[in-house]
C-alpha positions in Angstrom: 93.2 146.0 67.2 91.4 145.8 63.8 88.7 143.3 63.2 90.4 141.7 60.2 93.6 141.3 62.2 91.7 139.7 65.1 90.0 137.2 62.7 93.4 136.4 61.2 94.8 135.8 64.7 91.9 133.5 65.7 92.3 131.6 62.4 96.0 131.1 63.0 95.4 129.9 66.5 92.7 127.5 65.3 95.0 126.1 62.6 97.9 125.7 65.2 95.7 123.8 67.6 94.3 121.7 64.9 97.8 120.8 63.7 98.9 120.1 67.2 96.0 117.8 67.8 96.8 115.9 64.6 100.4 115.5 65.7 99.3 114.3 69.2 96.9 111.8 67.6 99.6 110.6 65.2 102.0 110.0 68.1 99.4 108.2 70.1 98.6 106.0 67.1 102.3 105.1 66.8 102.4 104.3 70.5 99.4 102.0 70.3 101.0 100.3 67.2 104.3 99.8 69.1 102.5 98.2 72.1 100.7 95.8 69.7 103.9 94.9 67.9 105.6 94.0 71.2 102.6 92.3 72.9 103.7 88.7 72.1 107.1 89.5 73.5 105.6 91.0 76.6 103.6 87.8 77.3 106.7 85.7 76.9 108.6 88.0 79.2 105.8 87.6 81.8 106.0 83.8 81.5 109.8 84.0 82.1 109.6 86.1 85.3 106.7 84.1 86.7 108.7 81.0 86.3 111.4 82.4 88.7 110.2 81.9 92.2 110.4 85.2 94.1 108.6 84.6 97.3 109.4 87.5 99.7 111.8 85.3 101.8 113.5 83.8 98.7 116.1 86.6 98.6 118.0 85.0 95.8 114.8 84.6 93.7 113.7 88.2 94.2 117.2 89.4 93.1 117.1 87.2 90.1 113.7 88.6 88.9 115.1 92.1 89.6 118.1 91.3 87.4 115.9 90.3 84.5 113.9 93.5 84.7 117.1 95.5 85.2 118.5 94.3 81.9 115.2 95.0 80.2 115.1 98.6 81.5 118.7 99.2 80.5 117.9 98.1 77.0 115.4 100.9 76.6 117.8 103.6 77.8 116.9 103.7 81.5 119.5 103.6 84.3 118.7 100.7 86.7 120.2 100.3 90.2 119.8 97.6 92.9 119.2 98.9 96.4 120.2 96.4 99.0 118.6 96.2 102.5 120.6 95.6 105.7 120.9 91.9 106.7 118.8 92.5 109.8 115.7 93.1 107.6 116.0 89.7 105.9 114.8 91.3 102.7 116.4 91.2 99.2 116.2 94.9 98.3 114.6 97.0 95.6 115.1 97.6 91.9 114.9 101.3 90.8 115.3 102.4 87.2 115.3 106.1 86.0 115.5 108.0 82.8 118.8 109.9 82.5 118.8 113.0 84.7 118.1 116.4 83.1 117.9 119.8 84.7 114.5 120.7 83.5 112.4 117.6 82.6 109.4 117.9 80.4 105.9 117.6 81.8 105.1 115.8 85.0 107.7 113.9 87.0 106.5 110.3 87.3 107.0 107.5 89.8 105.8 104.1 88.6 105.4 101.5 91.3 105.5 97.8 91.2 107.0 94.9 93.3 109.1 91.9 92.5 108.1 89.6 95.3 105.1 87.2 95.6 103.3 85.4 98.4 104.5 82.0 96.9 107.6 80.9 98.7 110.0 78.2 97.5 108.1 75.4 99.3 104.8 76.4 97.5 103.5 73.7 95.1 102.3 76.5 92.8 105.4 77.5 90.9 104.9 77.6 87.1 103.2 79.6 84.4 100.7 77.4 82.7 98.3 78.4 79.9 94.7 77.2 80.3 93.7 78.6 76.9 94.7 81.5 74.6 93.2 84.0 77.1 94.0 82.7 80.6 97.1 81.3 82.4 97.7 80.0 85.8 100.6 82.2 87.1 101.9 82.4 90.7 102.4 86.1 91.2 101.5 86.8 87.5 98.5 88.9 88.5 99.9 90.2 91.8 102.0 91.7 90.4 104.5 90.6 87.8 101.9 91.4 85.1 101.7 95.0 86.3 105.5 95.2 86.2 105.4 94.0 82.6 102.8 96.7 81.7 105.2 99.3 83.0 108.1 97.9 81.1 106.3 97.6 77.8 104.5 100.9 78.0 107.9 102.6 78.6 109.4 100.5 75.8 106.8 101.9 73.4 107.5 105.4 74.5 111.2 104.9 74.1 110.8 103.6 70.6 109.1 106.8 69.7 111.8 108.9 71.4 109.3 110.2 74.0 111.3 109.5 77.1 114.0 112.0 76.2 114.4 114.9 78.6 111.7 113.5 81.0 111.9 112.3 84.6 110.4 108.8 85.1 111.4 106.7 88.1 110.4 103.0 88.2 110.4 101.6 91.7 110.0 97.8 92.1 110.1 96.9 95.8 111.3 93.5 96.8 109.1 93.1 99.9 105.6 94.4 99.3 103.9 91.2 100.4 105.8 91.3 103.7 107.5 94.7 104.3 110.9 94.7 106.0 110.9 96.3 109.4 111.6 99.0 110.3 109.6 100.7 107.6 111.8 103.8 108.0 114.5 101.7 106.2 112.6 99.5 103.9 110.5 102.3 102.4 113.0 105.2 102.6 114.0 105.0 99.0 110.4 104.9 97.8 109.5 107.9 99.8 112.6 109.8 98.7 111.6 109.1 95.0 108.1 110.4 95.7 109.5 113.6 97.2 111.1 114.5 93.9 108.1 113.4 91.8 104.7 114.9 90.9 102.6 111.8 90.3 102.7 108.1 91.4 101.1 105.4 89.3 100.7 102.0 91.0 100.3 98.9 88.9 98.9 96.5 91.5 96.2 94.0 90.4 93.4 95.6 88.4 90.0 95.3 90.0 88.3 95.3 86.6 89.0 96.8 83.2 87.0 99.9 83.9 88.1 100.6 87.5 91.1 102.3 89.1 92.0 103.0 92.7 92.0 106.6 94.0 92.0 105.5 97.7 93.4 102.7 99.7 92.9 101.9 103.4 95.9 101.8 105.6 96.8 98.8 107.7 97.9 98.5 111.3 98.4 95.6 113.7 97.2 95.4 117.3 97.8 93.0 120.1 95.9 92.6 123.4 97.2 90.6 126.4 95.1 89.9 129.4 96.0 88.3 132.7 93.8 86.7 135.4 94.3 85.0 138.8 95.3 81.4 138.4 93.0 79.4 140.7 90.6 76.5 141.0 87.6 77.0 138.7 85.2 76.6 141.6 86.1 80.1 142.7 85.6 81.8 139.4 83.5 85.0 139.7 84.2 85.2 143.4 85.7 88.4 144.8 89.0 86.6 145.5 89.4 84.8 142.2 87.7 87.1 139.7 86.9 86.4 136.1 90.1 85.1 134.6 92.0 86.1 131.5 89.8 84.6 128.9 86.6 86.2 130.2 88.4 89.5 130.2 89.5 89.0 126.6 85.9 88.1 125.7 84.6 91.3 127.4 87.2 93.4 125.5 86.2 91.9 122.1 82.5 92.4 122.7 83.2 96.1 123.7 85.3 96.6 120.6 82.5 95.2 118.5 79.9 97.4 120.2 81.8 100.6 120.7 84.6 100.9 118.1 82.8 99.4 115.0 80.9 101.8 112.9 82.7 104.5 110.9 82.7 104.0 107.2 85.7 102.0 105.9 87.0 101.3 109.4 87.4 97.6 110.1 89.3 95.6 112.8 89.8 91.9 112.7 90.8 89.6 115.6 92.9 87.2 113.6 94.3 84.8 116.2 93.8 84.2 119.9 95.3 81.8 122.5 94.5 81.5 126.2 95.1 79.2 129.2 97.4 78.7 132.1 100.6 79.1 130.0 100.7 80.4 126.4 103.3 81.3 123.7 103.3 82.7 120.2 106.1 82.4 117.7 106.3 85.9 116.0 108.0 84.5 112.9 105.6 81.6 112.1 102.4 82.7 113.9 102.2 79.3 115.5 100.8 79.3 119.1 100.8 76.9 122.0 98.7 76.8 125.1 98.4 74.7 128.2 95.4 74.8 130.5 92.6 72.7 132.2 88.9 73.1 132.4 89.1 73.3 136.1 91.7 76.0 136.3 90.9 79.7 135.8 92.9 81.0 132.8 96.0 83.0 133.8 96.8 84.6 130.4 95.3 85.2 127.0 96.8 86.9 123.9 95.0 88.2 120.8 96.5 89.5 117.5 94.5 91.4 114.9 94.5 94.0 112.1 93.0 97.4 111.7 92.1 99.0 108.4 91.3 102.8 108.0 90.9 105.4 105.3 92.6 108.3 107.1 95.2 108.6 109.8 92.6 110.5 111.9 90.3 107.6 111.7 93.1 105.2 112.8 94.0 107.4 115.7 90.4 107.7 116.9 89.9 103.9 116.7 93.1 103.3 118.7 92.0 105.8 121.4 88.6 104.0 121.7 90.4 100.6 122.0 92.7 101.9 124.6 89.8 103.2 126.7 88.0 99.8 126.4 90.8 97.8 127.9 90.9 100.0 131.1 87.4 98.7 132.3 88.8 95.4 133.6 86.7 92.6 135.1 87.6 91.7 138.7 91.1 90.4 139.3 92.2 90.9 135.7 94.5 93.3 133.8 94.8 94.1 130.1 97.3 95.8 127.8 97.1 96.8 124.1 99.9 97.7 121.7 99.8 98.8 118.0 102.2 98.4 115.1 102.1 100.5 112.0 102.3 98.8 108.6 100.7 100.8 105.7 99.5 104.4 106.0 96.2 105.4 104.4 95.8 106.7 100.9 92.7 109.0 101.1 90.7 110.0 98.0 92.2 113.4 97.5 91.0 115.9 94.8 94.4 115.4 93.1 93.9 111.7 92.9 90.4 112.1 91.5 91.7 114.6 88.9 94.2 112.0 87.9 91.5 109.4 87.5 89.7 111.9 85.2 92.8 112.0 83.0 92.9 108.2 82.8 89.2 108.1 82.1 89.6 110.5 79.1 92.5 108.3 77.7 90.3 105.2 78.0 87.4 107.0 76.3 89.6 108.2 73.5 90.9 104.7 73.0 87.3 103.4 72.9 87.9 101.3 76.0 85.1 102.7 78.0 84.9 104.9 81.1 87.1 104.2 84.1 85.5 104.6 87.6 86.9 104.8 91.1 87.0 101.4 92.9 85.5 101.0 96.4 88.5 101.3 98.8 86.7 99.0 101.2 87.3 96.1 98.8 91.0 96.6 98.4 94.0 95.8 100.6 97.0 98.1 101.2 99.9 98.7 98.8 103.1 100.6 98.4 101.3 103.6 96.8 100.1 104.3 100.3 103.6 105.2 101.5 103.8 108.0 98.9 100.3 109.4 99.1 101.3 112.3 101.3 103.7 113.6 98.7 102.2 113.1 95.3 98.9 112.6 93.4 98.3 108.8 93.2 96.4 106.4 91.1 96.6 102.6 91.6 95.1 99.4 90.3 96.5 99.8 86.8 98.0 96.3 86.5 96.8 93.2 84.9 93.4 91.5 85.2 93.0 88.1 86.7 91.5 86.1 89.5 92.5 84.2 92.6 95.5 86.4 93.7 97.4 85.0 96.7 95.9 81.5 96.1 97.0 78.4 94.2 94.4 79.2 91.6 95.8 82.7 90.7 95.3 83.5 87.0 96.3 86.3 84.7 94.1 87.4 81.7 96.5 87.5 78.8 94.0 89.0 76.3 93.8 92.3 78.3 97.5 93.0 78.6 97.8 94.7 75.2 94.9 97.1 75.8 96.0 97.9 79.3 99.5 98.6 78.2 98.2 100.9 75.4 96.1 102.8 77.9 99.2 103.1 80.2 101.5 104.3 77.4 99.1 107.0 76.2 98.4 108.2 79.8 102.2 108.5 80.5 102.7 110.2 77.2 100.0 112.8 78.0 101.5 113.4 81.5 105.0 113.8 80.1 104.0 115.9 77.1 101.0 118.0 78.0 
């Protein structure tokens, strides 16, 4: 190969890449402008869906919010469908919307995750969107997470206006029971997991933890229950060989041993949330209300404790459970103890793929002069639906709206940041779909 020819080849390559970069920049400028043009509409849309109560158990309200989003996705060329749940789950169902199917989609195959339900049921006094000023609004579920849903919708709207969703695979999955998942999970999360299995990347739009943070890891969540029994007898005989310690002392021993022997590994926590003990006890599994009967001069016959376990890997969860099982075998005299576990959310560990995805978001943010984006501490976040798909795809979460007071009657959403966050999302999705 001659030197002049090599120089010419390098020059052509440089010109090609320069032109390509100019085209990319032009497209991204158009995306940003499109988001800005639609921002006022996006905020009005947010107000509309916030004002429809969609507490998890308000099945009609969840479906109504799903219907509003369904029409909006259909208007930008996506194909929405409602997935009903069996009556036994007492859950409304899920809204999925997809770009029209193609044999060989461009770029990465994306799964965008949100949820329609909120923690505010129909009897909540906190029901309406109310502006405090031009930046902040009280909004039940506006931050967690109808605002994140709106970011997804209007980022995709901007991409559609530029013709950038053609020949791509984008699946939007809005579950209707994220705040209280229907059981069994094998049914309520089947469609979400199936969508992940045919995707490359999942982006979750749960509440943002700050403009310059995203979530590469989430702890899983599990429930646990301990029941102890003792010998019912007059309290004058407590500690004797015949009477023993009683159910409540046995429960206290177990809790102390848990604290001393199970506590410790990084990001592992377990919380005893509710306990009841006495001669006779009962707990309503639906309401969480408990009743107890006992007397100070009677040794407790039974005690029950319910708690939660948080973990960063499945191995950490299994190890903690094994230690807890071992603790309950060392019973005080004349007592017994049993422990059981229930699975809720799996862990979303900080995989190299997740960290690489964060690096892409960080670059987008820097290019938009929005500052660096760092990984948020998973010890400060709860579980979310992205955890269910973490075994199948690279995941990034915490891409939703900013605000304060989620899950409280003081929940707010920051209206001023929605435009910038939607622009960041639109450009990130564009780069993933059109590398």
